[in-house]
C-alpha positions, -999 to 999 in steps of 0.1 A, spaced: -113 -130 118 -90 -109 97 -94 -71 97 -63 -65 76 -63 -62 38 -33 -60 17 -34 -31 -9 -10 -25 -38 2 3 -59 18 -10 -93 38 9 -118 58 3 -150 93 14 -149 115 23 -180 153 23 -178 170 55 -168 190 55 -200 173 55 -232 185 50 -268 168 60 -300 141 38 -310 150 6 -328 138 -29 -335 134 -33 -298 103 -11 -301 83 -43 -309 91 -58 -275 63 -65 -253 55 -32 -231 85 -13 -249 102 7 -233 92 -5 -196 114 -33 -183 101 -38 -149 69 -38 -127 72 -21 -92 50 -33 -66 43 -12 -33 25 -34 -9 8 -16 23 -19 -26 48 -55 -12 51 -76 -17 81 -113 -26 85 -134 -17 117 -141 -50 140 -176 -35 144 -191 -21 113 -167 -34 88 -158 -1 71 -123 9 62 -108 28 90 -92 62 85 -61 72 106 -67 40 127 -103 51 138 -136 46 128 -167 69 134 -191 42 143 -204 44 180 -193 7 189 -157 18 179 -158 51 197 -171 34 230 -146 6 228 -116 29 220 -124 50 251 -125 19 272 -93 7 258 -76 40 264 -87 41 300 -75 5 305 -42 17 295 -41 46 320 -52 73 295 -84 86 314 -83 119 293 -85 100 260 -54 117 244 -38 87 230 -40 74 194 -30 45 174 1 46 153 27 26 135 58 29 115 45 38 79 67 11 60 57 -4 27 71 -34 12 87 -26 -22 93 -52 -47 107 -47 -84 103 -75 -110 116 -79 -146 87 -81 -169 104 -107 -188 101 -131 -157 65 -125 -154 40 -150 -166 20 -132 -193 -12 -143 -210 -27 -125 -240 -66 -125 -234 -90 -135 -260 -118 -114 -274 -144 -130 -252 -122 -129 -221 -118 -91 -226 -155 -88 -229 -158 -109 -197 -138 -81 -179 -167 -58 -180 -169 -21 -190 -154 -8 -157 -121 -27 -156 -102 5 -167 -119 30 -147 -92 35 -121 -64 23 -146 -31 41 -150 -18 55 -183 17 52 -196 27 71 -227 62 70 -242 68 99 -267 101 82 -282 84 53 -293 48 64 -297 38 34 -275 11 38 -248 -7 15 -223 -32 11 -195 -26 -8 -166 -53 -20 -141 -52 -22 -104 -36 -51 -90 -55 -79 -76 -48 -112 -59 -55 -146 -73 -46 -174 -51 -10 -170 -42 -4 -147 -72 -6 -110 -76 -21 -101 -110 -22 -70 -133 -41 -63 -165 -25 -43 -192 -39 -29 -225 -18 -20 -254 -36 11 -269 -22 7 -304 -32 -29 -309 -61 -29 -282 -46 -64 -271 -51 -71 -233 -26 -90 -213 -27 -106 -179 5 -105 -161 11 -127 -130 38 -127 -104 42 -143 -69 25 -122 -40 53 -105 -21 56 -117 15 54 -94 44 49 -97 81 19 -79 98 29 -43 109 30 -37 148 5 -10 162 10 11 191 -13 31 212 5 61 224 2 99 234 19 124 210 42 144 232 72 169 229 106 170 246 134 193 245 166 181 229 200 197 221 214 203 187 238 174 191 270 193 193 285 186 227 309 215 226 282 240 217 259 253 246 224 256 238 209 252 203 180 234 218 148 226 199 114 206 206 111 172 193 77 156 187 74 117 196 49 91 208 49 80 244 36 44 238 13 29 264 7 -4 249 19 -23 218 2 -47 195 16 -73 172 -11 -64 143 -42 -46 136 -60 -79 142 -47 -80 178 -60 -45 181 -94 -55 169 -94 -84 193 -86 -59 223 -113 -35 213 -140 -63 210 -131 -78 243 -122 -45 264 
């Protein structure tokens, strides 16, 4: 069973260098030229199904299994925690290369009244253009985004290939400190404390963590 969900943050990006408004203001989504996509993982609890926060769930089944897993890894004091490298997949795609479809009035009505509740608003004062963009969503192998031109009230669906990514490795470790020098071999002293995780066990993905919790 899959306990990993892909989440996305999507933003429109304009060029760093802008010129005075001209005929190009009639271009689709002017002045924005690229769609930037940040893809990251969110995790569900294998017992109650809720989204976990900081790799832990407050349900009793998770708490009990987590303690057993800690003990099986030698942590009888239950000081260890799950952690990972907090890396996100970043993709930037030209808007001109995306599949863009203008929705009909009926298709706009079919979206429902709540589609723009969590929308992002983009306003360009130079060209007096403004837009709303919806949250990104998956449709088959594609990542989709809805965009509304606030001047014309037109709504567009933009599609791109879903970015590929490998599941993130997750580790069970104890947060510790060690004393390290300042890095200058010619200078005595200049020591400071450095925080790090002393890992007890590694997992290939959150799904593997969930399998271990369920079967511990």
